[in-house]
N, C-alpha and C positions, 0 to 999 in steps of 0.2 A: 662654731668652732674657730673660724678666722677672724670674726668680729668685723664682717663686712657690713653689717646693718646695725645701727644703734638701737633702734626701737624692736626689732625682731630678735628674740632670744628664747629659743625653745627651752624647756625644763631638762631635757635629756642631754643637752649639749654642754660641753665645758668650753668655755672661751679661753683660748691660749693666746690670743694676739687682739690687738684693736687696730686692724687694717683700715677701717673706715676713716679715722682721723689722719692716718698716714697718707691715704689716697686723696682726701680732701686738701691737705696741705701741699701736696705735689700738684694737683691740678690748679689750685689758686696761685702757686708760684709761676707756673707754666702761663696762665692767663694774665698774670700781671706783667711777665716779661714781653708777652706779645703786644699787649696794650701800650707799653712805654717804648717798644721798638727795639728792646735788648735782644729779642729773638725773633728771627734767626740771625745770628752775627753774620757779617759779610762773608767770612772765610767758610762758613757752614751752608750758606745759601747756594742752591743750584742755579738759581736764575743769575746770580752774581758771577758764577764761573762760566755759565753759557754766555753771558754778555762780554766778558773778558776774552774768551775764545773768539767770539765773532769780531770784536775789535782788532785782535791780532791777525786773524784771517783777512779782515778789510785792509789793514795797513800792508799786509804782504801782496795784495793785488792792486795796490793803490795806482800803479802805473797804467792800468787798463781801465779806460772810463766805463766799459761795460760792466765790469764786476764791482765797481765801487759806487754804482748808483744807490743801492740800499744801505750803505754803511754809515751815512751821516757825516761823512768827511768833505 
């Protein structure tokens, strides 16, 4: 009915869409972006936000040598 499979098509079902090709294109596009490094973009990356927040926190505690030990400054 939805066309999720290319080879499996029962006689009693009418195919209204070809979702298998759409899903394949979406997965291929995603995989390509991951391989080339375009995904995740820096503004969408959780690790990027955590790193930025930790740097801000480290700089705010810069005056105290105890709190800045693990900050890399």
